[in-house]
N, CA, C and O atoms as a printed pandas DataFrame, in Angstrom:
     atom_number atom_name residue_name chain_id  residue_number  x_coord  y_coord  z_coord
0              1         N          MET        A               1   87.216   82.784  175.349
1              2        CA          MET        A               1   86.548   81.501  175.391
2              3         C          MET        A               1   85.409   81.580  176.407
3              4         O          MET        A               1   85.570   82.086  177.518
4              5         N          ARG        A               2   84.284   81.076  175.997
5              6        CA          ARG        A               2   83.134   81.081  176.892
6              7         C          ARG        A               2   83.245   79.935  177.876
7              8         O          ARG        A               2   83.771   78.869  177.554
8              9         N          ARG        A               3   82.766   80.155  179.027
9             10        CA          ARG        A               3   82.830   79.152  180.085
10            11         C          ARG        A               3   82.076   77.887  179.674
11            12         O          ARG        A               3   80.939   77.957  179.206
12            13         N          GLY        A               4   82.726   76.718  179.854
13            14        CA          GLY        A               4   82.093   75.439  179.563
14            15         C          GLY        A               4   82.282   74.952  178.132
15            16         O          GLY        A               4   81.843   73.850  177.801
16            17         N          ILE        A               5   82.918   75.738  177.282
17            18        CA          ILE        A               5   83.150   75.317  175.894
18            19         C          ILE        A               5   84.636   75.067  175.712
19            20         O          ILE        A               5   85.464   75.931  175.998
20            21         N          ARG        A               6   84.961   73.885  175.236
21            22        CA          ARG        A               6   86.358   73.529  175.005
22            23         C          ARG        A               6   86.633   73.573  173.501
23            24         O          ARG        A               6   85.883   73.009  172.705
24            25         N          VAL        A               7   87.688   74.230  173.139
25            26        CA          VAL        A               7   88.085   74.323  171.736
26            27         C          VAL        A               7   89.245   73.364  171.513
27            28         O          VAL        A               7   90.248   73.415  172.225
28            29         N          THR        A               8   89.106   72.494  170.526
29            30        CA          THR        A               8   90.195   71.569  170.192
30            31         C          THR        A               8   90.589   71.792  168.749
31            32         O          THR        A               8   89.766   72.151  167.908
32            33         N          ARG        A               9   91.842   71.577  168.483
33            34        CA          ARG        A               9   92.339   71.719  167.113
34            35         C          ARG        A               9   92.214   70.379  166.397
35            36         O          ARG        A               9   92.509   69.323  166.957
36            37         N          VAL        A              10   91.777   70.448  165.163
37            38        CA          VAL        A              10   91.639   69.248  164.345
38            39         C          VAL        A              10   92.780   69.223  163.350
39            40         O          VAL        A              10   92.991   70.190  162.618
40            41         N          HIS        A              11   93.523   68.113  163.317
41            42        CA          HIS        A              11   94.615   67.980  162.350
42            43         C          HIS        A              11   94.028   67.590  161.001
43            44         O          HIS        A              11   93.297   66.604  160.900
44            45         N          ARG        A              12   94.340   68.342  159.990
45            46        CA          ARG        A              12   93.890   68.032  158.627
46            47         C          ARG        A              12   95.105   67.742  157.769
47            48         O          ARG        A              12   96.126   68.421  157.882
48            49         N          PRO        A              13   95.000   66.728  156.903
49            50        CA          PRO        A              13   96.141   66.418  156.035
50            51         C          PRO        A              13   96.483   67.592  155.132
51            52         O          PRO        A              13   95.619   68.407  154.807
52            53         N          SER        A              14   97.711   67.675  154.739
53            54        CA          SER        A              14   98.182   68.731  153.857
54            55         C          SER        A              14   97.480   68.653  152.512
55            56         O          SER        A              14   97.190   67.565  152.016
56            57         N          VAL        A              15   97.212   69.799  151.932
57            58        CA          VAL        A              15   96.595   69.857  150.609
58            59         C          VAL        A              15   97.535   69.270  149.562
59            60         O          VAL        A              15   97.089   68.839  148.498
60            61         N          ASP        A              16   98.836   69.249  149.858
61            62        CA          ASP        A              16   99.814   68.737  148.905
62            63         C          ASP        A              16   99.726   67.229  148.711
63            64         O          ASP        A              16  100.248   66.700  147.730
64            65         N          VAL        A              17   99.079   66.542  149.624
65            66        CA          VAL        A              17   98.973   65.091  149.512
66            67         C          VAL        A              17   98.037   64.771  148.355
67            68         O          VAL        A              17   96.879   65.189  148.351
68            69         N          MET        A              18   98.544   64.023  147.369
69            70        CA          MET        A              18   97.730   63.687  146.197
70            71         C          MET        A              18   96.768   62.565  146.558
71            72         O          MET        A              18   97.185   61.505  147.026
72            73         N          ARG        A              19   95.516   62.794  146.344
73            74        CA          ARG        A              19   94.512   61.775  146.616
74            75         C          ARG        A              19   94.447   60.811  145.447
75            76         O          ARG        A              19   94.695   61.184  144.301
76            77         N          THR        A              20   94.111   59.568  145.753
77            78        CA          THR        A              20   93.929   58.573  144.708
78            79         C          THR        A              20   92.669   58.927  143.934
79            80         O          THR        A              20   91.615   59.163  144.523
80            81         N          ARG        A              21   92.783   58.962  142.623
81            82        CA          ARG        A              21   91.618   59.247  141.794
82            83         C          ARG        A              21   91.046   57.931  141.301
83            84         O          ARG        A              21   91.777   56.984  141.013
84            85         N          LEU        A              22   89.738   57.893  141.211
85            86        CA          LEU        A              22   89.053   56.678  140.796
86            87         C          LEU        A              22   88.599   56.775  139.348
87            88         O          LEU        A              22   88.468   57.863  138.788
88            89         N          CYS        A              23   88.363   55.618  138.762
89            90        CA          CYS        A              23   87.862   55.517  137.396
90            91         C          CYS        A              23   86.538   56.274  137.279
91            92         O          CYS        A              23   85.709   56.233  138.188
92            93         N          SER        A              24   86.350   56.959  136.164
93            94        CA          SER        A              24   85.144   57.760  135.932
94            95         C          SER        A              24   83.932   56.929  135.528
95            96         O          SER        A              24   82.806   57.427  135.543
96            97         N          LYS        A              25   84.149   55.678  135.171
97            98        CA          LYS        A              25   83.036   54.833  134.732
98            99         C          LYS        A              25   82.087   54.573  135.896
99           100         O          LYS        A              25   82.522   54.291  137.012
100          101         N          VAL        A              26   80.801   54.669  135.629
101          102        CA          VAL        A              26   79.783   54.473  136.655
102          103         C          VAL        A              26   79.918   53.079  137.264
103          104         O          VAL        A              26   79.996   52.080  136.548
104          105         N          GLY        A              27   79.945   53.027  138.583
105          106        CA          GLY        A              27   80.010   51.754  139.292
106          107         C          GLY        A              27   81.401   51.177  139.444
107          108         O          GLY        A              27   81.558   50.134  140.078
108          109         N          CYS        A              28   82.416   51.814  138.889
109          110        CA          CYS        A              28   83.787   51.305  138.989
110          111         C          CYS        A              28   84.493   52.020  140.140
111          112         O          CYS        A              28   84.474   53.248  140.226
112          113         N          ALA        A              29   85.111   51.244  141.014
113          114        CA          ALA        A              29   85.814   51.823  142.165
114          115         C          ALA        A              29   87.315   51.583  142.076
115          116         O          ALA        A              29   88.032   51.709  143.069
116          117         N          ARG        A              30   87.793   51.231  140.864
117          118        CA          ARG        A              30   89.227   50.978  140.702
118          119         C          ARG        A              30   89.995   52.292  140.590
119          120         O          ARG        A              30   89.442   53.331  140.230
120          121         N          GLU        A              31   91.282   52.215  140.908
121          122        CA          GLU        A              31   92.152   53.382  140.815
122          123         C          GLU        A              31   92.374   53.761  139.351
123          124         O          GLU        A              31   92.626   52.896  138.511
124          125         N          ALA        A              32   92.280   55.043  139.054
125          126        CA          ALA        A              32   92.509   55.534  137.689
126          127         C          ALA        A              32   93.996   55.510  137.365
127          128         O          ALA        A              32   94.834   55.822  138.212
128          129         N          VAL        A              33   94.315   55.130  136.114
129          130        CA          VAL        A              33   95.716   55.087  135.669
130          131         C          VAL        A              33   95.942   55.899  134.398
131          132         O          VAL        A              33   97.087   56.187  134.049
132          133         N          THR        A              34   94.871   56.271  133.703
133          134        CA          THR        A              34   94.995   57.058  132.478
134          135         C          THR        A              34   93.945   58.167  132.469
135          136         O          THR        A              34   92.980   58.143  133.233
136          137         N          THR        A              35   94.161   59.133  131.586
137          138        CA          THR        A              35   93.183   60.197  131.384
138          139         C          THR        A              35   92.775   60.200  129.915
139          140         O          THR        A              35   93.620   60.170  129.020
140          141         N          LEU        A              36   91.472   60.237  129.685
141          142        CA          LEU        A              36   90.891   60.223  128.346
142          143         C          LEU        A              36   90.293   61.589  128.052
143          144         O          LEU        A              36   89.546   62.139  128.862
144          145         N          THR        A              37   90.626   62.132  126.889
145          146        CA          THR        A              37   90.011   63.384  126.446
146          147         C          THR        A              37   89.468   63.193  125.034
147          148         O          THR        A              37   89.971   62.369  124.270
148          149         N          TYR        A              38   88.449   63.955  124.702
149          150        CA          TYR        A              38   87.832   63.884  123.380
150          151         C          TYR        A              38   88.032   65.196  122.638
151          152         O          TYR        A              38   88.029   66.274  123.232
152          153         N          ASP        A              39   88.207   65.080  121.327
153          154        CA          ASP        A              39   88.211   66.237  120.439
154          155         C          ASP        A              39   87.092   65.973  119.435
155          156         O          ASP        A              39   87.287   65.303  118.421
156          157         N          TYR        A              40   85.927   66.511  119.741
157          158        CA          TYR        A              40   84.753   66.226  118.918
158          159         C          TYR        A              40   84.896   66.750  117.496
159          160         O          TYR        A              40   84.446   66.098  116.554
160          161         N          ALA        A              41   85.504   67.900  117.323
161          162        CA          ALA        A              41   85.657   68.493  115.992
162          163         C          ALA        A              41   86.480   67.598  115.074
163          164         O          ALA        A              41   86.176   67.474  113.887
164          165         N          ASP        A              42   87.529   66.970  115.624
165          166        CA          ASP        A              42   88.397   66.096  114.826
166          167         C          ASP        A              42   88.037   64.625  114.962
167          168         O          ASP        A              42   88.743   63.768  114.431
168          169         N          GLN        A              43   86.954   64.317  115.662
169          170        CA          GLN        A              43   86.517   62.938  115.894
170          171         C          GLN        A              43   87.676   62.080  116.396
171          172         O          GLN        A              43   88.033   61.069  115.792
172          173         N          MET        A              44   88.250   62.511  117.513
173          174        CA          MET        A              44   89.436   61.848  118.049
174          175         C          MET        A              44   89.314   61.720  119.568
175          176         O          MET        A              44   88.801   62.609  120.247
176          177         N          ALA        A              45   89.804   60.581  120.082
177          178        CA          ALA        A              45   89.904   60.360  121.522
178          179         C          ALA        A              45   91.377   60.162  121.842
179          180         O          ALA        A              45   92.060   59.394  121.165
180          181         N          ALA        A              46   91.871   60.843  122.862
181          182        CA          ALA        A              46   93.281   60.734  123.244
182          183         C          ALA        A              46   93.380   60.136  124.644
183          184         O          ALA        A              46   92.716   60.588  125.576
184          185         N          VAL        A              47   94.230   59.103  124.775
185          186        CA          VAL        A              47   94.455   58.443  126.060
186          187         C          VAL        A              47   95.913   58.632  126.428
187          188         O          VAL        A              47   96.808   58.325  125.641
188          189         N          GLY        A              48   96.143   59.138  127.624
189          190        CA          GLY        A              48   97.513   59.364  128.070
190          191         C          GLY        A              48   97.659   59.052  129.542
191          192         O          GLY        A              48   96.712   58.602  130.187
192          193         N          PRO        A              49   98.844   59.292  130.072
193          194        CA          PRO        A              49   99.070   59.065  131.504
194          195         C          PRO        A              49   98.092   59.899  132.332
195          196         O          PRO        A              49   97.582   60.915  131.861
196          197         N          LEU        A              50   97.842   59.476  133.531
197          198        CA          LEU        A              50   96.931   60.183  134.418
198          199         C          LEU        A              50   97.372   61.633  134.555
199          200         O          LEU        A              50   98.523   61.914  134.890
200          201         N          GLY        A              51   96.460   62.538  134.295
201          202        CA          GLY        A              51   96.773   63.960  134.384
202          203         C          GLY        A              51   97.157   64.366  135.801
203          204         O          GLY        A              51   96.742   63.731  136.771
204          205         N          ALA        A              52   97.944   65.414  135.915
205          206        CA          ALA        A              52   98.421   65.872  137.225
206          207         C          ALA        A              52   97.276   66.349  138.113
207          208         O          ALA        A              52   97.336   66.206  139.334
208          209         N          ALA        A              53   96.255   66.905  137.517
209          210        CA          ALA        A              53   95.108   67.393  138.283
210          211         C          ALA        A              53   93.830   66.967  137.581
211          212         O          ALA        A              53   93.807   66.794  136.362
212          213         N          GLY        A              54   92.784   66.803  138.348
213          214        CA          GLY        A              54   91.510   66.445  137.749
214          215         C          GLY        A              54   91.016   67.551  136.833
215          216         O          GLY        A              54   91.143   68.731  137.159
216          217         N          ASP        A              55   90.460   67.184  135.702
217          218        CA          ASP        A              55   89.952   68.141  134.726
218          219         C          ASP        A              55   88.490   67.787  134.463
219          220         O          ASP        A              55   88.199   66.642  134.118
220          221         N          PRO        A              56   87.571   68.725  134.613
221          222        CA          PRO        A              56   86.162   68.408  134.401
222          223         C          PRO        A              56   85.830   68.009  132.962
223          224         O          PRO        A              56   84.759   67.461  132.706
224          225         N          HIS        A              57   86.739   68.280  132.021
225          226        CA          HIS        A              57   86.502   67.933  130.621
226          227         C          HIS        A              57   87.217   66.648  130.218
227          228         O          HIS        A              57   87.205   66.275  129.045
228          229         N          ALA        A              58   87.836   65.970  131.176
229          230        CA          ALA        A              58   88.561   64.730  130.906
230          231         C          ALA        A              58   87.982   63.619  131.779
231          232         O          ALA        A              58   87.296   63.877  132.768
232          233         N          HIS        A              59   88.272   62.390  131.392
233          234        CA          HIS        A              59   87.759   61.227  132.107
234          235         C          HIS        A              59   88.935   60.368  132.547
235          236         O          HIS        A              59   89.744   59.951  131.718
236          237         N          ASP        A              60   89.036   60.101  133.837
237          238        CA          ASP        A              60   90.083   59.221  134.352
238          239         C          ASP        A              60   89.583   57.787  134.255
239          240         O          ASP        A              60   88.443   57.492  134.614
240          241         N          LEU        A              61   90.444   56.895  133.768
241          242        CA          LEU        A              61   90.057   55.497  133.576
242          243         C          LEU        A              61   91.009   54.549  134.284
243          244         O          LEU        A              61   92.200   54.832  134.413
244          245         N          CYS        A              62   90.476   53.414  134.744
245          246        CA          CYS        A              62   91.302   52.356  135.313
246          247         C          CYS        A              62   91.924   51.553  134.159
247          248         O          CYS        A              62   91.613   51.788  132.992
248          249         N          ARG        A              63   92.789   50.624  134.497
249          250        CA          ARG        A              63   93.464   49.805  133.486
250          251         C          ARG        A              63   92.455   49.039  132.628
251          252         O          ARG        A              63   92.565   49.023  131.402
252          253         N          ILE        A              64   91.485   48.414  133.266
253          254        CA          ILE        A              64   90.509   47.598  132.533
254          255         C          ILE        A              64   89.705   48.445  131.548
255          256         O          ILE        A              64   89.543   48.053  130.392
256          257         N          HIS        A              65   89.205   49.587  131.982
257          258        CA          HIS        A              65   88.415   50.423  131.077
258          259         C          HIS        A              65   89.272   51.093  130.004
259          260         O          HIS        A              65   88.775   51.405  128.922
260          261         N          THR        A              66   90.544   51.314  130.292
261          262        CA          THR        A              66   91.448   51.830  129.260
262          263         C          THR        A              66   91.614   50.792  128.160
263          264         O          THR        A              66   91.575   51.125  126.975
264          265         N          GLU        A              67   91.801   49.531  128.551
265          266        CA          GLU        A              67   91.977   48.456  127.568
266          267         C          GLU        A              67   90.712   48.220  126.755
267          268         O          GLU        A              67   90.798   47.857  125.582
268          269         N          ARG        A              68   89.553   48.414  127.344
269          270        CA          ARG        A              68   88.268   48.155  126.681
270          271         C          ARG        A              68   87.716   49.365  125.930
271          272         O          ARG        A              68   86.618   49.304  125.376
272          273         N          LEU        A              69   88.458   50.444  125.911
273          274        CA          LEU        A              69   87.975   51.683  125.300
274          275         C          LEU        A              69   87.544   51.462  123.853
275          276         O          LEU        A              69   88.272   50.872  123.056
276          277         N          SER        A              70   86.362   51.941  123.535
277          278        CA          SER        A              70   85.898   51.924  122.144
278          279         C          SER        A              70   85.341   53.311  121.829
279          280         O          SER        A              70   84.846   54.016  122.708
280          281         N          VAL        A              71   85.433   53.675  120.573
281          282        CA          VAL        A              71   84.964   54.989  120.129
282          283         C          VAL        A              71   84.001   54.793  118.968
283          284         O          VAL        A              71   83.966   53.715  118.375
284          285         N          PRO        A              72   83.222   55.809  118.634
285          286        CA          PRO        A              72   82.301   55.686  117.505
286          287         C          PRO        A              72   83.039   55.366  116.200
287          288         O          PRO        A              72   84.207   55.713  116.022
288          289         N          LYS        A              73   82.331   54.704  115.310
289          290        CA          LYS        A              73   82.889   54.363  114.000
290          291         C          LYS        A              73   83.369   55.631  113.303
291          292         O          LYS        A              73   82.666   56.641  113.269
292          293         N          GLY        A              74   84.580   55.560  112.747
293          294        CA          GLY        A              74   85.162   56.699  112.052
294          295         C          GLY        A              74   86.043   57.571  112.936
295          296         O          GLY        A              74   86.745   58.448  112.433
296          297         N          TRP        A              75   86.015   57.344  114.237
297          298        CA          TRP        A              75   86.852   58.109  115.161
298          299         C          TRP        A              75   88.225   57.477  115.266
299          300         O          TRP        A              75   88.397   56.283  115.021
300          301         N          LEU        A              76   89.194   58.292  115.633
301          302        CA          LEU        A              76   90.574   57.854  115.809
302          303         C          LEU        A              76   90.903   57.846  117.301
303          304         O          LEU        A              76   90.535   58.766  118.031
304          305         N          VAL        A              77   91.604   56.791  117.749
305          306        CA          VAL        A              77   92.086   56.739  119.130
306          307         C          VAL        A              77   93.587   56.977  119.102
307          308         O          VAL        A              77   94.320   56.252  118.429
308          309         N          VAL        A              78   94.045   57.981  119.825
309          310        CA          VAL        A              78   95.471   58.287  119.922
310          311         C          VAL        A              78   95.912   57.901  121.326
311          312         O          VAL        A              78   95.381   58.404  122.316
312          313         N          ARG        A              79   96.900   56.994  121.402
313          314        CA          ARG        A              79   97.423   56.559  122.701
314          315         C          ARG        A              79   98.843   57.083  122.855
315          316         O          ARG        A              79   99.657   56.965  121.939
316          317         N          HIS        A              80   99.135   57.651  123.996
317          318        CA          HIS        A              80  100.469   58.166  124.298
318          319         C          HIS        A              80  101.459   57.016  124.159
319          320         O          HIS        A              80  101.233   55.959  124.748
320          321         N          GLU        A              81  102.538   57.173  123.412
321          322        CA          GLU        A              81  103.449   56.069  123.093
322          323         C          GLU        A              81  104.150   55.465  124.303
323          324         O          GLU        A              81  104.557   54.305  124.245
324          325         N          THR        A              82  104.304   56.204  125.390
325          326        CA          THR        A              82  104.962   55.637  126.568
326          327         C          THR        A              82  103.961   55.055  127.557
327          328         O          THR        A              82  104.332   54.656  128.661
328          329         N          LEU        A              83  102.696   55.008  127.162
329          330        CA          LEU        A              83  101.656   54.514  128.047
330          331         C          LEU        A              83  101.787   53.016  128.244
331          332         O          LEU        A              83  101.743   52.245  127.286
332          333         N          ARG        A              84  101.945   52.616  129.480
333          334        CA          ARG        A              84  102.004   51.197  129.851
334          335         C          ARG        A              84  100.890   50.944  130.847
335          336         O          ARG        A              84  100.959   51.384  131.995
336          337         N          VAL        A              85   99.872   50.239  130.409
337          338        CA          VAL        A              85   98.729   49.980  131.285
338          339         C          VAL        A              85   98.725   48.543  131.702
339          340         O          VAL        A              85   97.840   48.118  132.444
């Protein structure tokens, strides 16, 4: 240690602590409760429980945006049967 410099340890939370994920919709700061994924080839959108980890190809949604979800005409929305929003 150099003279005059004090080293202090910084406590950092454990990586195991799950952070609250927010809704992916622009301007929404609500907590995410579902995960939305798209299958473009089959023209299908799937909504299920919040995924265990964030996925760059999925969209986390809050309750309000899950309820308001709309898809293009001709697309199918598949909702996980145990989903309670």
